[in-house]
BAPA-425392 format. One record per residue: x, y, z of N, C-alpha, C, O in turn; residue in three letters. Coordinates in nm, 3 decimals, padded with zeros to 5 digits. Layout:
<gugu n_east="X" n_north="Y" n_up="Z" ca_east="X" ca_north="Y" ca_up="Z" c_east="X" c_north="Y" c_up="Z" o_east="X" o_north="Y" o_up="Z" res="ALA"/>
...
This chain:
<gugu n_east="01.430" n_north="-00.049" n_up="-00.815" ca_east="01.406" ca_north="-00.147" ca_up="-00.713" c_east="01.468" c_north="-00.280" c_up="-00.758" o_east="01.456" o_north="-00.320" o_up="-00.874" res="MET"/>
<gugu n_east="01.531" n_north="-00.346" n_up="-00.665" ca_east="01.597" ca_north="-00.473" ca_up="-00.694" c_east="01.507" c_north="-00.587" c_up="-00.647" o_east="01.486" o_north="-00.606" o_up="-00.527" res="ASP"/>
<gugu n_east="01.453" n_north="-00.662" n_up="-00.742" ca_east="01.364" ca_north="-00.774" ca_up="-00.708" c_east="01.441" c_north="-00.905" c_up="-00.707" o_east="01.536" o_north="-00.923" o_up="-00.783" res="PHE"/>
<gugu n_east="01.399" n_north="-00.993" n_up="-00.621" ca_east="01.463" ca_north="-01.124" ca_up="-00.607" c_east="01.445" c_north="-01.207" c_up="-00.735" o_east="01.538" o_north="-01.274" o_up="-00.779" res="LYS"/>
<gugu n_east="01.325" n_north="-01.202" n_up="-00.792" ca_east="01.296" ca_north="-01.275" ca_up="-00.915" c_east="01.165" c_north="-01.220" c_up="-00.972" o_east="01.106" o_north="-01.128" o_up="-00.916" res="ASP"/>
<gugu n_east="01.121" n_north="-01.277" n_up="-01.084" ca_east="00.998" ca_north="-01.228" ca_up="-01.150" c_east="00.873" c_north="-01.251" c_up="-01.065" o_east="00.781" o_north="-01.169" o_up="-01.067" res="GLU"/>
<gugu n_east="00.869" n_north="-01.359" n_up="-00.991" ca_east="00.752" ca_north="-01.384" ca_up="-00.904" c_east="00.741" c_north="-01.276" c_up="-00.797" o_east="00.631" o_north="-01.230" o_up="-00.765" res="LYS"/>
<gugu n_east="00.854" n_north="-01.237" n_up="-00.743" ca_east="00.858" ca_north="-01.130" ca_up="-00.643" c_east="00.806" c_north="-01.000" c_up="-00.706" o_east="00.721" o_north="-00.933" o_up="-00.649" res="HIS"/>
<gugu n_east="00.859" n_north="-00.967" n_up="-00.821" ca_east="00.819" ca_north="-00.843" ca_up="-00.890" c_east="00.670" c_north="-00.845" c_up="-00.924" o_east="00.601" o_north="-00.746" o_up="-00.899" res="LYS"/>
<gugu n_east="00.621" n_north="-00.955" n_up="-00.979" ca_east="00.480" ca_north="-00.965" ca_up="-01.016" c_east="00.389" c_north="-00.952" c_up="-00.894" o_east="00.287" o_north="-00.883" o_up="-00.899" res="ASP"/>
<gugu n_east="00.427" n_north="-01.017" n_up="-00.784" ca_east="00.350" ca_north="-01.008" ca_up="-00.659" c_east="00.343" c_north="-00.863" c_up="-00.612" o_east="00.236" o_north="-00.813" o_up="-00.578" res="PHE"/>
<gugu n_east="00.456" n_north="-00.797" n_up="-00.611" ca_east="00.464" ca_north="-00.657" ca_up="-00.567" c_east="00.373" c_north="-00.569" c_up="-00.653" o_east="00.289" o_north="-00.496" o_up="-00.600" res="PHE"/>
<gugu n_east="00.389" n_north="-00.575" n_up="-00.783" ca_east="00.311" ca_north="-00.490" ca_up="-00.873" c_east="00.162" c_north="-00.518" c_up="-00.859" o_east="00.082" o_north="-00.425" o_up="-00.848" res="ILE"/>
<gugu n_east="00.126" n_north="-00.644" n_up="-00.858" ca_east="-00.015" ca_north="-00.682" ca_up="-00.847" c_east="-00.080" c_north="-00.628" c_up="-00.719" o_east="-00.191" o_north="-00.576" o_up="-00.723" res="ARG"/>
<gugu n_east="-00.011" n_north="-00.640" n_up="-00.607" ca_east="-00.071" ca_north="-00.597" ca_up="-00.480" c_east="-00.068" c_north="-00.447" c_up="-00.460" o_east="-00.158" o_north="-00.391" o_up="-00.398" res="ASN"/>
<gugu n_east="00.034" n_north="-00.381" n_up="-00.511" ca_east="00.035" ca_north="-00.234" ca_up="-00.506" c_east="-00.080" c_north="-00.180" c_up="-00.590" o_east="-00.150" o_north="-00.088" o_up="-00.547" res="VAL"/>
<gugu n_east="-00.100" n_north="-00.237" n_up="-00.708" ca_east="-00.212" ca_north="-00.193" ca_up="-00.792" c_east="-00.346" c_north="-00.228" c_up="-00.728" o_east="-00.439" o_north="-00.147" o_up="-00.730" res="GLU"/>
<gugu n_east="-00.356" n_north="-00.346" n_up="-00.673" ca_east="-00.481" ca_north="-00.391" ca_up="-00.610" c_east="-00.524" c_north="-00.299" c_up="-00.497" o_east="-00.644" o_north="-00.276" o_up="-00.478" res="ARG"/>
<gugu n_east="-00.429" n_north="-00.247" n_up="-00.424" ca_east="-00.460" ca_north="-00.160" ca_up="-00.309" c_east="-00.447" c_north="-00.012" c_up="-00.341" o_east="-00.469" o_north="00.073" o_up="-00.254" res="THR"/>
<gugu n_east="-00.411" n_north="00.021" n_up="-00.465" ca_east="-00.395" ca_north="00.162" ca_up="-00.502" c_east="-00.286" c_north="00.231" c_up="-00.423" o_east="-00.300" o_north="00.347" o_up="-00.384" res="GLY"/>
<gugu n_east="-00.178" n_north="00.160" n_up="-00.398" ca_east="-00.073" ca_north="00.207" ca_up="-00.307" c_east="00.050" c_north="00.263" c_up="-00.378" o_east="00.159" o_north="00.263" o_up="-00.322" res="SER"/>
<gugu n_east="00.035" n_north="00.311" n_up="-00.501" ca_east="00.149" ca_north="00.358" ca_up="-00.577" c_east="00.228" c_north="00.468" c_up="-00.506" o_east="00.348" o_north="00.479" o_up="-00.526" res="GLN"/>
<gugu n_east="00.163" n_north="00.548" n_up="-00.424" ca_east="00.231" ca_north="00.657" ca_up="-00.352" c_east="00.243" c_north="00.631" c_up="-00.201" o_east="00.284" o_north="00.718" o_up="-00.126" res="ARG"/>
<gugu n_east="00.207" n_north="00.512" n_up="-00.160" ca_east="00.203" ca_north="00.475" ca_up="-00.018" c_east="00.327" c_north="00.391" c_up="00.014" o_east="00.328" o_north="00.270" o_up="-00.010" res="ASP"/>
<gugu n_east="00.431" n_north="00.455" n_up="00.069" ca_east="00.556" ca_north="00.383" ca_up="00.093" c_east="00.541" c_north="00.273" c_up="00.196" o_east="00.615" o_north="00.174" o_up="00.192" res="THR"/>
<gugu n_east="00.447" n_north="00.287" n_up="00.290" ca_east="00.427" ca_north="00.183" ca_up="00.391" c_east="00.377" c_north="00.054" c_up="00.327" o_east="00.432" o_north="-00.054" o_up="00.354" res="GLU"/>
<gugu n_east="00.275" n_north="00.064" n_up="00.244" ca_east="00.221" ca_north="-00.057" ca_up="00.180" c_east="00.317" c_north="-00.111" c_up="00.074" o_east="00.329" o_north="-00.232" o_up="00.057" res="ARG"/>
<gugu n_east="00.384" n_north="-00.023" n_up="00.003" ca_east="00.480" ca_north="-00.070" ca_up="-00.097" c_east="00.590" c_north="-00.152" c_up="-00.029" o_east="00.630" o_north="-00.257" o_up="-00.080" res="LYS"/>
<gugu n_east="00.640" n_north="-00.104" n_up="00.084" ca_east="00.743" ca_north="-00.179" ca_up="00.158" c_east="00.687" c_north="-00.311" c_up="00.209" o_east="00.755" o_north="-00.413" o_up="00.206" res="ALA"/>
<gugu n_east="00.564" n_north="-00.308" n_up="00.257" ca_east="00.497" ca_north="-00.429" ca_up="00.306" c_east="00.491" c_north="-00.534" c_up="00.195" o_east="00.532" o_north="-00.649" o_up="00.215" res="LEU"/>
<gugu n_east="00.439" n_north="-00.495" n_up="00.080" ca_east="00.423" ca_north="-00.592" ca_up="-00.029" c_east="00.557" c_north="-00.634" c_up="-00.089" o_east="00.572" o_north="-00.746" o_up="-00.135" res="PHE"/>
<gugu n_east="00.653" n_north="-00.542" n_up="-00.088" ca_east="00.787" ca_north="-00.580" ca_up="-00.135" c_east="00.841" c_north="-00.691" c_up="-00.045" o_east="00.888" o_north="-00.794" o_up="-00.094" res="TYR"/>
<gugu n_east="00.836" n_north="-00.670" n_up="00.086" ca_east="00.889" ca_north="-00.769" ca_up="00.180" c_east="00.809" c_north="-00.899" c_up="00.174" o_east="00.869" o_north="-01.007" o_up="00.169" res="ALA"/>
<gugu n_east="00.677" n_north="-00.891" n_up="00.175" ca_east="00.596" ca_north="-01.012" ca_up="00.176" c_east="00.606" c_north="-01.091" c_up="00.045" o_east="00.567" o_north="-01.207" o_up="00.040" res="LEU"/>
<gugu n_east="00.657" n_north="-01.029" n_up="-00.058" ca_east="00.675" ca_north="-01.098" ca_up="-00.185" c_east="00.804" c_north="-01.176" c_up="-00.195" o_east="00.828" o_north="-01.241" o_up="-00.297" res="GLY"/>
<gugu n_east="00.888" n_north="-01.171" n_up="-00.094" ca_east="01.020" ca_north="-01.233" ca_up="-00.100" c_east="01.019" c_north="-01.385" c_up="-00.101" o_east="01.110" o_north="-01.446" o_up="-00.156" res="LEU"/>
<gugu n_east="00.920" n_north="-01.447" n_up="-00.042" ca_east="00.918" ca_north="-01.594" ca_up="-00.036" c_east="00.787" c_north="-01.647" c_up="-00.093" o_east="00.683" o_north="-01.581" o_up="-00.090" res="THR"/>
<gugu n_east="00.794" n_north="-01.768" n_up="-00.144" ca_east="00.673" ca_north="-01.833" ca_up="-00.196" c_east="00.570" c_north="-01.851" c_up="-00.085" o_east="00.450" o_north="-01.837" o_up="-00.109" res="ALA"/>
<gugu n_east="00.616" n_north="-01.881" n_up="00.036" ca_east="00.524" ca_north="-01.904" ca_up="00.148" c_east="00.446" c_north="-01.778" c_up="00.182" o_east="00.325" o_north="-01.785" o_up="00.204" res="GLU"/>
<gugu n_east="00.514" n_north="-01.664" n_up="00.188" ca_east="00.443" ca_north="-01.540" ca_up="00.221" c_east="00.352" c_north="-01.498" c_up="00.107" o_east="00.243" o_north="-01.445" o_up="00.130" res="THR"/>
<gugu n_east="00.396" n_north="-01.519" n_up="-00.016" ca_east="00.309" ca_north="-01.488" ca_up="-00.131" c_east="00.184" c_north="-01.575" c_up="-00.128" o_east="00.073" o_north="-01.526" o_up="-00.149" res="ARG"/>
<gugu n_east="00.202" n_north="-01.705" n_up="-00.103" ca_east="00.089" ca_north="-01.797" ca_up="-00.104" c_east="-00.007" c_north="-01.776" c_up="00.012" o_east="-00.123" o_north="-01.816" o_up="00.005" res="ASN"/>
<gugu n_east="00.039" n_north="-01.712" n_up="00.118" ca_east="-00.044" ca_north="-01.691" ca_up="00.237" c_east="-00.075" c_north="-01.544" c_up="00.260" o_east="-00.100" o_north="-01.503" o_up="00.374" res="ASN"/>
<gugu n_east="-00.073" n_north="-01.464" n_up="00.154" ca_east="-00.095" ca_north="-01.321" ca_up="00.168" c_east="-00.227" c_north="-01.289" c_up="00.237" o_east="-00.235" o_north="-01.192" o_up="00.312" res="ILE"/>
<gugu n_east="-00.330" n_north="-01.367" n_up="00.213" ca_east="-00.460" ca_north="-01.337" ca_up="00.275" c_east="-00.462" c_north="-01.365" c_up="00.425" o_east="-00.551" o_north="-01.318" o_up="00.495" res="ASN"/>
<gugu n_east="-00.365" n_north="-01.441" n_up="00.475" ca_east="-00.351" ca_north="-01.458" ca_up="00.620" c_east="-00.270" c_north="-01.344" c_up="00.680" o_east="-00.271" o_north="-01.324" o_up="00.802" res="GLN"/>
<gugu n_east="-00.200" n_north="-01.269" n_up="00.596" ca_east="-00.112" ca_north="-01.162" ca_up="00.643" c_east="-00.168" c_north="-01.023" c_up="00.619" o_east="-00.132" o_north="-00.928" o_up="00.688" res="LEU"/>
<gugu n_east="-00.257" n_north="-01.011" n_up="00.522" ca_east="-00.312" ca_north="-00.879" ca_up="00.488" c_east="-00.461" c_north="-00.893" c_up="00.457" o_east="-00.502" o_north="-00.982" o_up="00.383" res="TYR"/>
<gugu n_east="-00.540" n_north="-00.803" n_up="00.514" ca_east="-00.685" ca_north="-00.799" ca_up="00.492" c_east="-00.712" c_north="-00.695" c_up="00.384" o_east="-00.705" o_north="-00.575" o_up="00.410" res="ASP"/>
<gugu n_east="-00.742" n_north="-00.741" n_up="00.264" ca_east="-00.763" ca_north="-00.650" ca_up="00.152" c_east="-00.894" c_north="-00.572" c_up="00.163" o_east="-00.905" o_north="-00.464" o_up="00.105" res="PHE"/>
<gugu n_east="-00.992" n_north="-00.623" n_up="00.235" ca_east="-01.117" ca_north="-00.550" ca_up="00.254" c_east="-01.098" c_north="-00.433" c_up="00.350" o_east="-01.150" o_north="-00.324" o_up="00.327" res="LYS"/>
<gugu n_east="-01.025" n_north="-00.457" n_up="00.458" ca_east="-01.002" ca_north="-00.354" ca_up="00.560" c_east="-00.873" c_north="-00.274" c_up="00.535" o_east="-00.847" o_north="-00.175" o_up="00.603" res="GLU"/>
<gugu n_east="-00.793" n_north="-00.319" n_up="00.438" ca_east="-00.665" ca_north="-00.255" ca_up="00.407" c_east="-00.574" c_north="-00.245" c_up="00.528" o_east="-00.525" o_north="-00.137" o_up="00.562" res="ASN"/>
<gugu n_east="-00.551" n_north="-00.358" n_up="00.592" ca_east="-00.464" ca_north="-00.360" ca_up="00.709" c_east="-00.396" c_north="-00.496" c_up="00.722" o_east="-00.439" o_north="-00.595" o_up="00.662" res="CYS"/>
<gugu n_east="-00.290" n_north="-00.499" n_up="00.801" ca_east="-00.219" ca_north="-00.624" ca_up="00.823" c_east="-00.297" c_north="-00.712" c_up="00.919" o_east="-00.385" o_north="-00.666" o_up="00.993" res="ILE"/>
<gugu n_east="-00.262" n_north="-00.840" n_up="00.916" ca_east="-00.319" ca_north="-00.938" ca_up="01.008" c_east="-00.204" c_north="-00.997" c_up="01.090" o_east="-00.145" o_north="-01.098" o_up="01.050" res="ARG"/>
<gugu n_east="-00.173" n_north="-00.937" n_up="01.203" ca_east="-00.061" ca_north="-00.985" ca_up="01.284" c_east="-00.074" c_north="-01.132" c_up="01.324" o_east="00.027" o_north="-01.199" o_up="01.346" res="PRO"/>
<gugu n_east="-00.196" n_north="-01.182" n_up="01.335" ca_east="-00.215" ca_north="-01.323" ca_up="01.372" c_east="-00.155" c_north="-01.417" c_up="01.266" o_east="-00.133" o_north="-01.535" o_up="01.294" res="GLU"/>
<gugu n_east="-00.130" n_north="-01.366" n_up="01.147" ca_east="-00.067" ca_north="-01.446" ca_up="01.043" c_east="00.074" c_north="-01.492" c_up="01.080" o_east="00.126" o_north="-01.588" o_up="01.023" res="GLY"/>
<gugu n_east="00.136" n_north="-01.422" n_up="01.175" ca_east="00.269" ca_north="-01.463" ca_up="01.223" c_east="00.265" c_north="-01.600" c_up="01.290" o_east="00.367" o_north="-01.667" o_up="01.303" res="LEU"/>
<gugu n_east="00.148" n_north="-01.642" n_up="01.332" ca_east="00.134" ca_north="-01.769" ca_up="01.403" c_east="00.088" c_north="-01.883" c_up="01.313" o_east="00.054" o_north="-01.991" o_up="01.362" res="LYS"/>
<gugu n_east="00.085" n_north="-01.859" n_up="01.181" ca_east="00.041" ca_north="-01.962" ca_up="01.088" c_east="00.131" c_north="-02.084" c_up="01.092" o_east="00.252" o_north="-02.072" o_up="01.110" res="GLY"/>
<gugu n_east="00.073" n_north="-02.200" n_up="01.076" ca_east="00.149" ca_north="-02.326" ca_up="01.079" c_east="00.251" c_north="-02.333" c_up="00.967" o_east="00.348" o_north="-02.408" o_up="00.977" res="ALA"/>
<gugu n_east="00.233" n_north="-02.258" n_up="00.862" ca_east="00.323" ca_north="-02.256" ca_up="00.748" c_east="00.450" c_north="-02.173" c_up="00.772" o_east="00.546" o_north="-02.184" o_up="00.696" res="TRP"/>
<gugu n_east="00.450" n_north="-02.092" n_up="00.876" ca_east="00.563" ca_north="-02.001" ca_up="00.903" c_east="00.691" c_north="-02.079" c_up="00.934" o_east="00.688" o_north="-02.183" o_up="01.000" res="GLN"/>
<gugu n_east="00.802" n_north="-02.026" n_up="00.886" ca_east="00.936" ca_north="-02.078" ca_up="00.916" c_east="01.015" c_north="-01.965" c_up="00.980" o_east="00.966" o_north="-01.853" o_up="00.991" res="THR"/>
<gugu n_east="01.137" n_north="-01.992" n_up="01.020" ca_east="01.221" ca_north="-01.887" ca_up="01.076" c_east="01.241" c_north="-01.772" c_up="00.978" o_east="01.234" o_north="-01.655" o_up="01.016" res="GLY"/>
<gugu n_east="01.265" n_north="-01.806" n_up="00.852" ca_east="01.286" ca_north="-01.702" ca_up="00.750" c_east="01.161" c_north="-01.624" c_up="00.718" o_east="01.166" o_north="-01.502" o_up="00.706" res="GLY"/>
<gugu n_east="01.047" n_north="-01.692" n_up="00.703" ca_east="00.925" ca_north="-01.621" ca_up="00.670" c_east="00.878" c_north="-01.535" c_up="00.786" o_east="00.820" o_north="-01.428" o_up="00.765" res="THR"/>
<gugu n_east="00.902" n_north="-01.580" n_up="00.907" ca_east="00.865" ca_north="-01.499" ca_up="01.023" c_east="00.947" c_north="-01.370" c_up="01.025" o_east="00.894" o_north="-01.263" o_up="01.055" res="THR"/>
<gugu n_east="01.075" n_north="-01.380" n_up="00.994" ca_east="01.159" ca_north="-01.259" ca_up="00.988" c_east="01.106" c_north="-01.162" c_up="00.882" o_east="01.095" o_north="-01.042" o_up="00.906" res="ARG"/>
<gugu n_east="01.074" n_north="-01.216" n_up="00.765" ca_east="01.021" ca_north="-01.133" ca_up="00.656" c_east="00.892" c_north="-01.064" c_up="00.700" o_east="00.874" o_north="-00.944" o_up="00.677" res="VAL"/>
<gugu n_east="00.802" n_north="-01.138" n_up="00.762" ca_east="00.674" ca_north="-01.080" ca_up="00.807" c_east="00.694" c_north="-00.975" c_up="00.915" o_east="00.628" o_north="-00.871" o_up="00.914" res="CYS"/>
<gugu n_east="00.782" n_north="-01.002" n_up="01.008" ca_east="00.808" ca_north="-00.904" ca_up="01.114" c_east="00.860" c_north="-00.774" c_up="01.054" o_east="00.817" o_north="-00.665" o_up="01.092" res="ARG"/>
<gugu n_east="00.953" n_north="-00.786" n_up="00.961" ca_east="01.006" ca_north="-00.665" ca_up="00.896" c_east="00.894" c_north="-00.594" c_up="00.821" o_east="00.878" o_north="-00.473" o_up="00.833" res="LEU"/>
<gugu n_east="00.817" n_north="-00.669" n_up="00.743" ca_east="00.708" ca_north="-00.609" ca_up="00.665" c_east="00.610" c_north="-00.535" c_up="00.755" o_east="00.571" o_north="-00.422" o_up="00.726" res="ALA"/>
<gugu n_east="00.569" n_north="-00.598" n_up="00.864" ca_east="00.474" ca_north="-00.535" ca_up="00.955" c_east="00.535" c_north="-00.413" c_up="01.022" o_east="00.467" o_north="-00.312" o_up="01.041" res="PHE"/>
<gugu n_east="00.662" n_north="-00.421" n_up="01.059" ca_east="00.728" ca_north="-00.308" ca_up="01.121" c_east="00.737" c_north="-00.190" c_up="01.025" o_east="00.712" o_north="-00.076" o_up="01.065" res="ASN"/>
<gugu n_east="00.771" n_north="-00.215" n_up="00.900" ca_east="00.780" ca_north="-00.107" ca_up="00.802" c_east="00.642" c_north="-00.048" c_up="00.772" o_east="00.631" o_north="00.070" o_up="00.738" res="LEU"/>
<gugu n_east="00.540" n_north="-00.130" n_up="00.783" ca_east="00.404" ca_north="-00.085" ca_up="00.754" c_east="00.351" c_north="00.010" c_up="00.861" o_east="00.300" o_north="00.118" o_up="00.829" res="TYR"/>
<gugu n_east="00.363" n_north="-00.029" n_up="00.988" ca_east="00.304" ca_north="00.055" ca_up="01.093" c_east="00.382" c_north="00.058" c_up="01.225" o_east="00.329" o_north="00.098" o_up="01.328" res="ASN"/>
<gugu n_east="00.506" n_north="00.015" n_up="01.221" ca_east="00.588" ca_north="00.021" ca_up="01.342" c_east="00.569" c_north="-00.095" c_up="01.437" o_east="00.623" o_north="-00.092" o_up="01.548" res="GLY"/>
<gugu n_east="00.494" n_north="-00.197" n_up="01.398" ca_east="00.474" ca_north="-00.314" ca_up="01.482" c_east="00.608" c_north="-00.365" c_up="01.533" o_east="00.702" o_north="-00.384" o_up="01.455" res="THR"/>
<gugu n_east="00.616" n_north="-00.387" n_up="01.664" ca_east="00.742" ca_north="-00.440" ca_up="01.719" c_east="00.718" c_north="-00.542" c_up="01.830" o_east="00.802" o_north="-00.559" o_up="01.918" res="CYS"/>
<gugu n_east="00.604" n_north="-00.610" n_up="01.826" ca_east="00.583" ca_north="-00.723" ca_up="01.913" c_east="00.526" c_north="-00.697" c_up="02.050" o_east="00.490" o_north="-00.792" o_up="02.119" res="GLY"/>
<gugu n_east="00.515" n_north="-00.573" n_up="02.092" ca_east="00.467" ca_north="-00.548" ca_up="02.227" c_east="00.323" c_north="-00.593" c_up="02.249" o_east="00.286" o_north="-00.626" o_up="02.362" res="GLN"/>
<gugu n_east="00.243" n_north="-00.594" n_up="02.145" ca_east="00.102" ca_north="-00.626" ca_up="02.161" c_east="00.070" c_north="-00.773" c_up="02.135" o_east="-00.045" o_north="-00.816" o_up="02.150" res="ASP"/>
<gugu n_east="00.170" n_north="-00.849" n_up="02.097" ca_east="00.148" ca_north="-00.989" ca_up="02.064" c_east="00.176" c_north="-01.075" c_up="02.188" o_east="00.270" o_north="-01.049" o_up="02.262" res="GLU"/>
<gugu n_east="00.094" n_north="-01.174" n_up="02.209" ca_east="00.110" ca_north="-01.261" ca_up="02.326" c_east="00.248" c_north="-01.326" c_up="02.332" o_east="00.315" o_north="-01.320" o_up="02.435" res="ASP"/>
<gugu n_east="00.290" n_north="-01.387" n_up="02.222" ca_east="00.414" ca_north="-01.464" ca_up="02.225" c_east="00.531" c_north="-01.391" c_up="02.161" o_east="00.641" o_north="-01.446" o_up="02.154" res="SER"/>
<gugu n_east="00.511" n_north="-01.270" n_up="02.115" ca_east="00.617" ca_north="-01.195" ca_up="02.049" c_east="00.695" c_north="-01.110" c_up="02.150" o_east="00.640" o_north="-01.061" o_up="02.248" res="GLU"/>
<gugu n_east="00.821" n_north="-01.096" n_up="02.122" ca_east="00.907" ca_north="-01.012" ca_up="02.203" c_east="00.964" c_north="-00.902" c_up="02.114" o_east="01.000" o_north="-00.928" o_up="02.000" res="GLN"/>
<gugu n_east="00.972" n_north="-00.780" n_up="02.163" ca_east="01.027" ca_north="-00.671" ca_up="02.081" c_east="01.166" c_north="-00.702" c_up="02.025" o_east="01.201" o_north="-00.654" o_up="01.917" res="PRO"/>
<gugu n_east="01.247" n_north="-00.780" n_up="02.096" ca_east="01.381" ca_north="-00.811" ca_up="02.046" c_east="01.378" c_north="-00.886" c_up="01.913" o_east="01.475" o_north="-00.882" o_up="01.838" res="ARG"/>
<gugu n_east="01.267" n_north="-00.954" n_up="01.884" ca_east="01.254" ca_north="-01.026" ca_up="01.757" c_east="01.246" c_north="-00.930" c_up="01.638" o_east="01.259" o_north="-00.972" o_up="01.523" res="ASN"/>
<gugu n_east="01.225" n_north="-00.802" n_up="01.665" ca_east="01.211" ca_north="-00.702" ca_up="01.560" c_east="01.336" c_north="-00.617" c_up="01.544" o_east="01.334" o_north="-00.518" o_up="01.471" res="TYR"/>
<gugu n_east="01.443" n_north="-00.652" n_up="01.610" ca_east="01.568" ca_north="-00.577" ca_up="01.598" c_east="01.644" c_north="-00.621" c_up="01.473" o_east="01.629" o_north="-00.735" o_up="01.428" res="THR"/>
<gugu n_east="01.727" n_north="-00.533" n_up="01.416" ca_east="01.808" ca_north="-00.573" ca_up="01.301" c_east="01.892" c_north="-00.698" c_up="01.328" o_east="01.910" o_north="-00.781" o_up="01.239" res="PRO"/>
<gugu n_east="01.943" n_north="-00.711" n_up="01.449" ca_east="02.024" ca_north="-00.828" ca_up="01.485" c_east="01.949" c_north="-00.957" c_up="01.458" o_east="02.007" o_north="-01.054" o_up="01.408" res="TYR"/>
<gugu n_east="01.821" n_north="-00.961" n_up="01.490" ca_east="01.740" ca_north="-01.081" ca_up="01.471" c_east="01.675" c_north="-01.088" c_up="01.333" o_east="01.662" o_north="-01.196" o_up="01.276" res="ASN"/>
<gugu n_east="01.635" n_north="-00.975" n_up="01.278" ca_east="01.565" ca_north="-00.975" ca_up="01.150" c_east="01.655" c_north="-01.010" c_up="01.032" o_east="01.618" o_north="-01.089" o_up="00.946" res="LEU"/>
<gugu n_east="01.773" n_north="-00.951" n_up="01.029" ca_east="01.858" ca_north="-00.961" ca_up="00.910" c_east="01.954" c_north="-01.079" c_up="00.912" o_east="02.042" o_north="-01.089" o_up="00.827" res="PHE"/>
<gugu n_east="01.938" n_north="-01.167" n_up="01.007" ca_east="02.024" ca_north="-01.285" ca_up="01.018" c_east="01.970" c_north="-01.397" c_up="00.931" o_east="01.932" o_north="-01.503" o_up="00.980" res="ASP"/>
<gugu n_east="01.967" n_north="-01.371" n_up="00.798" ca_east="01.917" ca_north="-01.472" ca_up="00.705" c_east="01.967" c_north="-01.440" c_up="00.565" o_east="02.025" o_north="-01.334" o_up="00.541" res="CYS"/>
<gugu n_east="01.944" n_north="-01.529" n_up="00.474" ca_east="01.991" ca_north="-01.513" ca_up="00.337" c_east="01.917" c_north="-01.408" c_up="00.256" o_east="01.956" o_north="-01.380" o_up="00.143" res="GLY"/>
<gugu n_east="01.814" n_north="-01.350" n_up="00.311" ca_east="01.736" ca_north="-01.248" ca_up="00.240" c_east="01.773" c_north="-01.106" c_up="00.281" o_east="01.704" o_north="-01.012" o_up="00.242" res="LEU"/>
<gugu n_east="01.879" n_north="-01.090" n_up="00.357" ca_east="01.914" ca_north="-00.959" ca_up="00.412" c_east="01.924" c_north="-00.850" c_up="00.305" o_east="01.878" o_north="-00.738" o_up="00.327" res="ALA"/>
<gugu n_east="01.984" n_north="-00.882" n_up="00.191" ca_east="01.997" ca_north="-00.782" ca_up="00.084" c_east="01.860" c_north="-00.726" c_up="00.044" o_east="01.843" o_north="-00.605" o_up="00.032" res="HIS"/>
<gugu n_east="01.764" n_north="-00.815" n_up="00.025" ca_east="01.630" ca_north="-00.773" ca_up="-00.017" c_east="01.553" c_north="-00.709" c_up="00.097" o_east="01.470" o_north="-00.621" o_up="00.075" res="TYR"/>
<gugu n_east="01.579" n_north="-00.753" n_up="00.217" ca_east="01.514" ca_north="-00.691" ca_up="00.332" c_east="01.560" c_north="-00.546" c_up="00.347" o_east="01.482" o_north="-00.459" o_up="00.383" res="MET"/>
<gugu n_east="01.687" n_north="-00.522" n_up="00.320" ca_east="01.736" ca_north="-00.383" ca_up="00.321" c_east="01.673" c_north="-00.302" c_up="00.209" o_east="01.648" o_north="-00.182" o_up="00.225" res="LEU"/>
<gugu n_east="01.648" n_north="-00.365" n_up="00.098" ca_east="01.579" ca_north="-00.298" ca_up="-00.013" c_east="01.437" c_north="-00.258" c_up="00.031" o_east="01.389" o_north="-00.151" o_up="-00.007" res="GLU"/>
<gugu n_east="01.370" n_north="-00.341" n_up="00.110" ca_east="01.238" ca_north="-00.307" ca_up="00.162" c_east="01.245" c_north="-00.181" c_up="00.250" o_east="01.156" o_north="-00.097" o_up="00.246" res="ALA"/>
<gugu n_east="01.352" n_north="-00.170" n_up="00.327" ca_east="01.372" ca_north="-00.049" ca_up="00.408" c_east="01.387" c_north="00.073" c_up="00.317" o_east="01.333" o_north="00.179" o_up="00.345" res="VAL"/>
<gugu n_east="01.461" n_north="00.056" n_up="00.207" ca_east="01.478" ca_north="00.167" ca_up="00.112" c_east="01.346" c_north="00.206" c_up="00.046" o_east="01.323" o_north="00.324" o_up="00.018" res="ARG"/>
<gugu n_east="01.260" n_north="00.108" n_up="00.021" ca_east="01.129" ca_north="00.137" ca_up="-00.037" c_east="01.048" c_north="00.221" c_up="00.062" o_east="00.982" o_north="00.317" o_up="00.023" res="VAL"/>
<gugu n_east="01.053" n_north="00.185" n_up="00.187" ca_east="00.978" ca_north="00.257" ca_up="00.290" c_east="01.036" c_north="00.396" c_up="00.316" o_east="00.962" o_north="00.492" o_up="00.337" res="ARG"/>
<gugu n_east="01.168" n_north="00.407" n_up="00.313" ca_east="01.236" ca_north="00.533" ca_up="00.341" c_east="01.325" c_north="00.572" c_up="00.223" o_east="01.447" o_north="00.561" o_up="00.231" res="TYR"/>
<gugu n_east="01.262" n_north="00.616" n_up="00.112" ca_east="01.342" ca_north="00.649" ca_up="-00.006" c_east="01.436" c_north="00.766" c_up="00.021" o_east="01.404" o_north="00.859" o_up="00.096" res="PRO"/>
<gugu n_east="01.550" n_north="00.760" n_up="-00.041" ca_east="01.648" ca_north="00.869" ca_up="-00.024" c_east="01.688" c_north="00.924" c_up="-00.157" o_east="01.770" o_north="01.016" o_up="-00.163" res="TYR"/>
C-alpha cells in the first residue's frame, strides 16, 4: 500500500485495528481514504461512528469541509457502502463520479483507496 505520509499510515493502522477490520476491504478503503488529509483525520468522529461501526454521512456538511476533503469523504463513503448522494438533501449523484472525485491533487492516493477496496 502506498501511503501519503507517516500520519496517513498511522491513522490507517490505528483505525483498522480499532475496528477489527483487517479483513474488511470496505472499512480498510474507508480509513485509507479518510486518512489522506489532516482535516479528515482530525474530524474522524464526525465521519465515522465507532460505537455503531458505520459512516456518518452528515459529516459531509461539516463547516471544516473543503472541496478536497469533500471529494475524499465522498470517495470513502462510496467505497464503504456504495453511497452516491441520492439520499442526501443537498448531494447530487454526479458529485460521486470519477470526473468530479478525482479532479484534485490526491488522485493517486484516491486510486490506491480503490485498489484497497478491490484488490487484484
